[in-house]
C-alpha positions in Angstrom: 6.5 -12.6 -4.5 9.5 -10.6 -3.4 8.5 -9.2 0.0 11.6 -7.0 0.3 11.3 -3.5 -1.2 14.2 -1.2 -1.5 13.7 2.3 -2.7 13.1 5.9 -1.9 10.9 7.1 0.9 7.9 9.3 0.3 6.8 10.6 3.7 3.3 11.8 4.3 1.8 13.0 7.6 -1.4 12.1 9.4 -5.0 12.0 8.1 -4.3 11.4 4.4 -7.7 10.9 2.8 -8.7 8.4 0.3 -10.9 10.8 -1.7 -9.1 14.0 -2.7 -5.6 13.2 -1.3 -4.8 9.7 -2.6 -7.2 9.6 -5.5 -9.8 12.0 -7.1 -13.3 11.1 -5.9 -14.5 10.9 -9.5 -12.9 7.5 -9.9 -14.8 6.0 -7.0 -18.0 7.5 -8.3 -17.3 6.0 -11.8 -16.3 2.7 -10.1 -13.0 2.8 -12.0 -10.8 -0.2 -11.1 -8.2 -0.2 -14.0 -4.7 0.2 -12.5 -3.5 1.8 -15.8 -6.1 4.5 -15.4 -5.7 5.0 -11.6 -1.9 4.9 -11.4 -1.2 8.3 -12.8 -3.5 9.9 -10.3 -2.0 8.5 -7.1 -1.6 11.2 -4.4 -2.6 13.8 -7.0 -4.5 15.8 -4.4 -1.2 16.4 -2.6 1.3 16.3 -5.4 -0.1 16.2 -9.0 3.3 15.0 -10.3 3.8 12.2 -7.7 3.4 9.4 -10.2 6.2 10.9 -12.3 8.6 10.9 -9.4 8.1 7.4 -7.9 9.4 4.2 -9.3 8.6 0.5 -8.4 10.0 -0.5 -5.1 9.7 3.0 -3.6 7.9 3.3 -0.2 5.2 5.5 1.1 5.7 6.1 4.9 2.6 7.7 6.5 1.4 8.8 9.8 -1.9 8.1 11.6 -5.2 7.3 9.7 -3.6 6.8 6.3 -6.5 6.3 3.9 -9.2 7.9 6.1 -12.7 8.6 4.9 -14.9 6.5 2.7 -13.3 3.1 2.2 -12.8 3.3 -1.6 -10.2 1.0 -3.1 -9.1 3.2 -5.9 -6.2 4.8 -4.0 -4.8 1.4 -3.0 -5.1 0.2 -6.6 -3.0 3.3 -7.5 -0.3 2.3 -5.0 -0.1 -1.2 -6.5 -0.2 0.2 -10.1 3.0 2.2 -9.2 4.7 -0.8 -7.6 4.9 0.9 -4.2 4.9 -0.5 -0.7 3.3 1.2 2.3 4.3 1.6 6.0 1.9 3.5 8.2 1.4 4.4 11.8 -2.2 3.4 11.4 -4.8 2.7 8.7 -8.6 2.7 9.3 -10.3 -0.7 9.2 -12.0 -0.2 5.8 -8.8 1.0 4.2 -6.8 -1.8 5.8 -9.1 -4.3 4.0 -8.8 -2.4 0.8 -5.0 -2.4 0.9 -5.2 -6.3 1.2 -7.9 -6.5 -1.5 -5.8 -4.4 -3.9 -2.7 -6.5 -3.2 -0.6 -3.8 -1.7 2.4 -4.9 0.5 2.1 -3.0 3.7 2.8 -2.7 7.4 0.4 -0.9 9.8 0.7 -0.1 13.5 4.2 1.2 13.0 4.2 3.6 16.0 6.1 6.9 15.3 7.6 5.5 12.0 7.3 9.0 10.4 9.8 10.3 13.0 12.4 7.9 11.6 12.4 9.0 8.0 12.5 11.9 5.6 11.4 12.0 2.0 14.3 10.9 -0.2 15.8 8.5 2.4 16.8 5.1 1.1 14.7 2.4 2.8 14.6 -1.4 2.8 11.4 -3.1 4.1 10.8 -6.8 4.5 7.0 -7.0 4.5 6.9 -10.7 5.3 9.0 -10.4 8.5 8.3 -6.8 9.5 11.9 -5.5 9.3 12.4 -1.8 8.5 15.7 -0.3 7.6 16.4 3.3 6.9 19.7 2.9 5.0 20.3 6.7 4.9 19.9 7.1 8.6 21.4 3.7 9.5 18.3 2.7 11.6 16.8 -0.7 12.0 13.3 -1.2 13.4 11.0 -4.2 13.6 7.2 -4.1 13.3 4.5 -6.8 13.4 4.0 -8.2 9.9 0.5 -9.1 8.6 -0.9 -12.5 9.3 0.2 -15.2 6.8 -3.4 -15.5 5.4 -3.4 -11.8 4.5 0.1 -12.0 3.0 -1.1 -14.9 0.9 -3.9 -12.8 -0.5 -1.5 -9.9 -1.2 1.0 -12.3 -2.8 -1.4 -13.5 -5.5 -2.6 -10.0 -6.3 -5.5 -9.2 -4.0 -9.1 -10.3 -3.5 -10.0 -11.1 -7.1 -7.1 -13.4 -7.7 -7.7 -15.0 -4.3 -11.4 -15.6 -5.2 -10.5 -17.0 -8.6 -8.0 -19.4 -7.0 -10.6 -20.6 -4.4 -13.3 -21.1 -7.1 -10.9 -23.0 -9.3 -9.9 -25.2 -6.3 -13.6 -26.0 -5.6 -14.2 -26.9 -9.2 -11.2 -29.1 -9.3 -12.3 -30.8 -6.1 -15.6 -31.7 -7.7 -14.1 -33.1 -10.9 
């Protein structure tokens, strides 16, 4: 997996909710998990045309409590479906797990990161090592990357791919 994303910044503030802001609640209620269905609705509660503006490699930079509310995975599947990375000041525990489970490259615990960017800035983020560069503002920051075990889950596509690999390994071990 290429851990380095270079793209446009999409800045969001504090308290972005899973249901309503990131993704319509109806998809959680229907238990929709298809990235092709969810991708066009990412951030539609804030900007209905968001999915038309972003491109793979772009980066969401968010404030505190990104993904707050009920820990539904659909919003994070939408991030992955659009090929985006995520940098946030904080992510609630359930949403943190869902970002890993959906296979989203992200950094969390990035204190005051929203003060270092504006929407439209060109960013380069190395999720494996925690380096953050705002190329527009000529700024370099370093943040704590995720643990290697979590990066490995994200690299293979999230929880389902990780589980399938583990089961295949157990079956091969018994053969």
